[in-house]
C-alpha positions as CSV (number, residue, x, y, z in Angstrom):
1,M,6.4,-30.7,-10.9
2,P,7.2,-31.5,-6.9
3,Q,5.3,-29.4,-4.9
4,R,7.8,-26.5,-3.3
5,P,7.3,-25.7,0.0
6,H,7.0,-21.7,0.8
7,T,9.1,-20.9,3.8
8,A,7.1,-19.4,6.8
9,R,8.1,-15.9,6.8
10,A,8.4,-13.0,9.2
11,G,4.8,-11.4,9.4
12,D,3.5,-14.0,7.1
13,S,0.9,-15.9,9.3
14,R,1.3,-19.1,6.7
15,A,3.4,-22.5,6.9
16,C,1.9,-23.5,3.7
17,S,3.3,-25.1,0.6
18,S,2.8,-23.2,-2.5
19,H,0.1,-26.2,-3.8
20,A,-2.1,-24.9,-1.1
21,G,-1.6,-21.1,-1.9
22,R,-2.4,-21.7,-5.4
23,A,-5.5,-24.3,-4.3
24,I,-6.8,-21.0,-2.3
25,I,-5.8,-18.5,-5.2
26,G,-7.7,-21.2,-7.7
27,I,-11.0,-20.9,-5.5
28,L,-10.8,-17.0,-5.4
29,A,-10.3,-17.0,-9.0
30,A,-13.9,-18.7,-9.5
31,S,-15.5,-16.3,-7.2
32,V,-17.3,-13.2,-8.3
33,L,-15.2,-10.8,-5.5
34,V,-15.9,-7.4,-4.5
35,G,-12.3,-5.1,-4.7
36,C,-10.9,-4.0,-1.4
37,N,-11.6,-0.2,-2.3
38,T,-15.0,-0.8,-0.2
39,A,-16.8,2.4,0.2
40,P,-18.7,2.4,4.1
41,G,-22.0,1.4,4.0
42,S,-21.3,-1.4,0.9
43,I,-22.4,-4.7,0.9
44,A,-18.2,-6.3,1.6
45,R,-17.5,-9.9,-0.2
46,P,-14.8,-12.1,1.1
47,S,-11.4,-10.9,-0.3
48,A,-8.3,-12.7,-0.4
49,A,-7.5,-10.8,2.3
50,S,-10.2,-12.9,4.4
51,A,-9.3,-16.4,2.9
52,T,-7.8,-17.7,6.2
53,G,-10.5,-16.0,8.5
54,P,-12.1,-12.7,9.1
55,D,-9.2,-11.7,11.6
56,L,-7.5,-8.7,11.4
57,P,-3.6,-8.6,12.7
58,A,-3.0,-5.9,15.1
59,A,0.0,-3.6,13.9
60,T,3.0,-4.5,16.1
61,A,6.9,-3.4,16.5
62,S,7.1,-7.5,15.9
63,P,6.6,-8.7,12.1
64,V,4.8,-11.4,14.0
65,V,1.1,-11.5,13.0
66,S,-1.5,-11.7,15.6
67,L,-4.7,-13.0,14.7
68,T,-6.9,-11.7,17.7
69,P,-8.4,-7.9,16.8
70,P,-9.7,-6.2,19.6
71,A,-13.5,-6.0,20.9
72,S,-13.5,-2.1,19.6
73,A,-11.5,0.0,17.3
74,T,-9.8,2.9,19.1
75,P,-7.1,5.1,18.4
76,T,-3.8,4.2,20.2
77,P,-1.4,6.9,21.8
78,V,1.5,8.1,19.8
79,P,3.7,9.3,22.0
80,P,5.7,12.6,21.1
81,V,9.5,12.4,20.3
82,L,11.2,15.1,22.6
83,R,15.2,15.8,21.1
84,S,17.8,18.1,20.4
85,T,20.7,18.2,17.8
86,E,22.9,20.7,16.1
87,D,22.4,19.3,13.1
88,P,19.6,21.3,11.0
89,A,18.8,18.9,8.6
90,Q,18.7,15.9,11.3
91,R,16.3,19.0,13.4
92,T,13.9,19.1,10.2
93,L,13.5,15.6,10.3
94,W,12.5,15.1,13.9
95,R,10.2,18.1,13.4
96,L,8.6,16.4,10.8
97,E,8.3,12.8,12.4
98,E,6.7,15.0,15.5
99,Q,4.4,16.6,12.8
100,I,3.1,13.1,11.9
101,R,3.1,11.6,15.5
102,T,0.7,14.6,16.3
103,L,-1.7,14.4,13.4
104,L,-1.8,10.4,14.0
105,R,-2.6,11.0,18.0
106,L,-5.7,13.1,16.7
107,A,-7.0,10.4,14.9
108,P,-10.5,9.2,16.0
109,S,-9.9,5.5,16.1
110,G,-7.6,3.0,13.9
111,I,-4.0,2.1,13.9
112,W,-2.0,3.9,11.7
113,G,1.7,3.5,10.2
114,V,3.1,6.1,8.3
115,S,6.9,5.9,6.0
116,V,7.5,9.0,3.6
117,K,10.8,9.7,1.9
118,E,12.2,12.0,-0.4
119,L,14.1,10.2,-3.4
120,T,16.3,12.7,-4.5
121,S,18.1,13.5,-0.9
122,G,17.9,9.2,0.9
123,E,16.1,10.9,3.6
124,S,13.2,9.6,5.1
125,V,10.8,9.3,8.4
126,A,8.7,6.5,9.3
127,V,6.4,5.8,12.3
128,R,5.6,2.2,13.0
129,G,6.8,1.8,9.7
130,E,8.0,-1.9,10.3
131,D,4.7,-2.6,11.6
132,V,2.6,-5.0,9.7
133,F,-0.9,-4.1,8.7
134,H,-3.7,-4.9,6.3
135,P,-3.0,-3.1,3.4
136,A,-6.1,-3.7,1.2
137,S,-5.9,-2.9,-2.6
138,T,-2.4,-0.8,-1.7
139,I,-0.9,-4.3,-2.3
140,K,-1.9,-4.4,-6.2
141,V,1.0,-2.5,-6.9
142,G,3.4,-5.1,-5.6
143,I,1.3,-7.7,-8.1
144,A,1.6,-5.0,-11.2
145,M,5.0,-5.3,-10.9
146,D,5.5,-8.9,-10.5
147,L,3.4,-9.1,-13.6
148,L,5.8,-7.1,-15.4
149,Y,8.7,-8.7,-14.0
150,W,7.1,-12.0,-15.4
151,M,6.1,-10.6,-18.8
152,E,10.3,-9.1,-19.5
153,R,11.3,-12.6,-19.2
154,H,8.1,-14.0,-21.7
155,P,8.3,-11.6,-24.3
156,E,6.7,-14.2,-26.7
157,V,3.4,-13.5,-24.5
158,K,1.6,-10.8,-25.8
159,W,-0.1,-7.9,-23.6
160,T,-3.1,-8.5,-25.9
161,S,-3.3,-12.2,-25.1
162,G,-4.5,-13.0,-22.0
163,P,-4.3,-15.7,-19.2
164,Q,-7.5,-17.8,-20.6
165,A,-8.7,-17.6,-24.2
166,G,-11.3,-15.3,-25.6
167,Q,-11.4,-13.7,-22.2
168,R,-9.5,-10.0,-20.7
169,S,-6.4,-9.4,-22.0
170,F,-2.9,-8.9,-19.4
171,I,-3.1,-4.7,-20.3
172,Q,-7.0,-5.0,-19.6
173,L,-6.7,-7.0,-16.2
174,L,-3.6,-4.7,-15.3
175,E,-5.9,-1.8,-15.9
176,A,-8.8,-3.0,-14.2
177,M,-6.6,-4.0,-11.1
178,L,-4.7,-0.5,-10.9
179,I,-7.5,2.1,-11.9
180,K,-10.7,0.6,-11.0
181,S,-9.2,-1.2,-7.9
182,E,-11.2,-4.6,-9.3
183,E,-10.7,-7.5,-6.9
184,S,-11.9,-10.1,-9.6
185,A,-8.5,-8.9,-11.7
186,T,-6.2,-8.9,-9.3
187,V,-7.2,-12.7,-8.2
188,R,-7.0,-13.7,-12.0
189,L,-3.8,-12.1,-12.5
190,A,-1.9,-13.5,-9.3
191,A,-3.5,-17.1,-10.1
192,F,-1.9,-16.8,-13.4
193,L,1.6,-15.4,-11.8
194,D,1.1,-18.2,-9.2
195,A,0.6,-21.0,-11.6
196,Q,3.8,-20.5,-13.7
197,P,6.4,-23.2,-12.8
198,G,9.1,-22.2,-10.3
199,Y,7.1,-18.5,-10.0
200,H,5.8,-17.6,-6.4
201,L,4.8,-14.1,-5.8
202,V,6.0,-13.8,-2.4
203,D,9.5,-15.3,-3.3
204,R,9.8,-12.6,-5.7
205,W,8.8,-9.8,-3.1
206,Q,11.4,-11.0,-0.9
207,S,14.1,-11.2,-3.8
208,W,13.4,-7.7,-3.7
209,G,13.8,-7.1,-0.2
210,V,10.5,-6.7,0.5
211,T,10.5,-9.0,3.3
212,H,7.2,-8.5,5.1
213,T,4.5,-8.4,2.9
214,T,2.2,-11.6,1.6
215,F,-0.8,-11.8,-0.4
216,I,-2.9,-14.5,1.5
217,P,-3.6,-13.3,3.7
218,R,-3.1,-9.7,2.6
219,R,-0.3,-8.3,5.2
220,S,2.4,-5.7,4.4
221,T,4.3,-2.7,6.3
222,P,4.8,0.9,5.8
223,A,8.4,0.4,5.1
224,D,7.7,-2.4,2.5
225,L,5.1,-0.7,0.5
226,A,7.7,2.3,0.5
227,R,10.3,0.1,-0.5
228,L,8.5,-1.3,-3.9
229,L,7.5,2.1,-4.8
230,E,10.8,3.6,-4.4
231,L,12.1,0.1,-6.5
232,L,9.7,1.2,-9.4
233,Y,10.3,4.7,-9.5
234,K,14.2,4.0,-9.7
235,E,13.9,1.2,-12.1
236,E,15.7,-1.0,-10.1
237,V,14.0,-4.5,-10.8
238,L,12.0,-3.4,-13.7
239,T,13.0,-2.0,-17.5
240,P,12.7,1.6,-17.7
241,E,9.4,0.5,-20.3
242,S,7.6,-1.5,-18.0
243,S,7.9,1.2,-14.8
244,A,6.9,3.5,-16.6
245,R,3.8,1.5,-18.0
246,I,2.9,1.1,-14.2
247,L,3.2,4.6,-13.7
248,A,1.3,5.5,-16.2
249,I,-1.6,3.6,-15.5
250,M,-1.4,4.9,-11.6
251,R,-1.3,8.6,-12.8
252,V,-4.6,8.2,-14.7
253,P,-7.1,10.6,-13.6
254,K,-9.4,9.4,-11.1
255,P,-11.4,11.2,-7.9
256,S,-8.8,9.2,-5.7
257,Q,-6.3,11.2,-7.0
258,S,-7.8,14.8,-5.1
259,E,-8.5,12.7,-2.0
260,R,-6.0,11.6,0.9
261,I,-2.1,11.9,-0.2
262,G,-3.7,13.9,-2.8
263,S,-5.9,16.5,-0.9
264,G,-2.7,17.9,0.7
265,L,-1.0,18.8,-2.6
266,P,-1.4,21.4,-4.6
267,A,-3.0,21.7,-8.0
268,E,0.7,21.2,-9.7
269,A,2.0,18.6,-7.6
270,R,-1.0,16.8,-7.8
271,A,-1.0,16.3,-11.3
272,T,2.0,14.2,-10.7
273,L,0.6,11.6,-8.1
274,A,1.0,8.3,-9.5
275,N,-0.9,6.3,-6.1
276,K,-2.9,3.0,-5.6
277,T,-5.4,3.2,-2.3
278,G,-7.1,0.8,-0.5
279,T,-10.0,0.8,1.5
280,T,-12.1,-1.9,3.4
281,F,-14.4,-2.2,6.3
282,E,-15.4,-6.0,5.6
283,N,-15.2,-8.2,8.7
284,G,-13.6,-5.4,11.0
285,A,-10.8,-4.7,9.2
286,G,-11.1,-0.7,8.8
287,V,-8.6,-0.3,6.6
288,V,-7.8,3.3,5.0
289,A,-4.7,4.0,3.1
290,D,-3.1,5.2,0.3
291,T,0.2,5.0,-1.1
292,G,1.9,7.2,-3.9
293,I,4.8,8.9,-5.6
294,V,4.5,12.9,-6.1
295,E,7.4,14.7,-7.9
296,A,7.8,18.5,-7.6
297,K,10.3,21.2,-8.1
298,G,13.1,18.3,-8.8
299,K,12.0,16.3,-5.9
300,V,10.2,13.0,-5.6
301,L,8.0,12.2,-2.3
302,V,7.0,8.4,-1.7
303,I,4.5,8.6,0.8
304,V,2.8,5.5,2.3
305,V,0.1,5.8,5.2
306,L,-1.9,3.0,6.1
307,G,-4.6,2.9,9.0
308,N,-6.8,-0.2,10.4
309,R,-9.5,-0.8,12.8
310,T,-10.7,2.7,11.7
311,R,-14.5,3.1,12.4
312,S,-16.6,3.6,9.3
313,A,-17.8,6.8,10.6
314,D,-14.4,8.0,10.6
315,Y,-14.0,7.9,7.1
316,E,-13.9,11.3,5.6
317,T,-11.6,12.4,8.8
318,S,-9.2,9.5,7.7
319,M,-8.9,10.6,4.8
320,R,-8.3,14.2,5.5
321,L,-5.5,12.8,7.8
322,I,-3.9,11.1,5.0
323,G,-3.7,14.3,3.4
324,N,-2.6,15.8,6.3
325,V,0.3,13.8,6.6
326,A,1.0,14.2,2.8
327,R,0.8,17.9,3.1
328,A,3.5,17.8,6.0
329,A,5.8,16.2,3.9
330,Y,5.4,18.2,1.0
331,S,6.0,20.8,3.5
332,T,9.1,19.6,4.5
333,W,11.3,18.9,1.5
334,I,9.4,20.6,-1.5
335,E,7.4,24.2,-0.3
336,P,7.7,25.2,3.0
337,P,4.6,27.3,4.1
338,E,5.6,30.9,5.3
339,V,2.8,30.3,8.0
340,L,2.0,26.8,9.6
341,P,-1.1,25.2,8.8
342,A,-3.8,24.8,11.5
343,W,-3.5,21.2,11.4
344,L,0.3,21.2,12.5
345,H,-0.9,22.9,15.8
346,G,-3.7,20.2,16.8
347,T,-6.5,20.6,14.3
348,I,-7.5,18.4,11.5
349,P,-9.6,20.7,8.9
């Protein structure tokens, strides 16, 4: 079929054709790749995110991506929010925003973006929510949604079959991508989808209103990732069966559910957590991130926290920071504490 050029998009440093994009994915699929969930100190190999170079864009107020990283990872000041209002609900949201900004100011390194939303009320708070970040493996939720969307339209394709005969099935690759965060499974699924006539990963995301997210290079915003989770939970782009399949896989018990977002939740809420983490320190990216959906007491929280350019020495602190942001959101919308925890006064435990 004739080549169909990709349209250059905000937040997307590509201006190449779909043919070139598929060629890159094909090269990646032939490689043995390490997942984006790369723990500090492990040997990092090139990922899809580094296919266009080792550069990491700064989080900017503009969707334009800069490919020049700073000399060192340093925390960026987050100014306080000082407002007054007579509306109690609005005061509550501003208080939450200031709590989150206080936590981010305490981060020892990195640039941080947050988007949190309570779906039953529609109330939300964001800090750098529209800025472009390296999302690491958190982008894999969008790939899973793309796969299910395609499968819904091709019922003749069975889950027990796969992109290549005699190799892993679609369901095995999907579980490996979302549970183990396996990079080779991710690239195989992305390559399969991008090879389908008239089907393009980024075009599908664009049609869902996820407008600043790309796979090569991996870029997204807290707002885009939060929108994907909301669309998934509300079954707005997938059937109830497809949405439930992805959420069930994301809820499979794994160590990450007691860390990051999960560390800020009580046990009963943590049991409902459907999340996807992202971590990589390769090429100076310094990504520590988590995205998730939490259900408790008739409320539903979508929580997205992305850190870029964090130092590997700050890995544990960065994970606790994500948990503290989750706790601030949980305390605001679901279960206000009788006494404010110490971390809301400026201390990261």
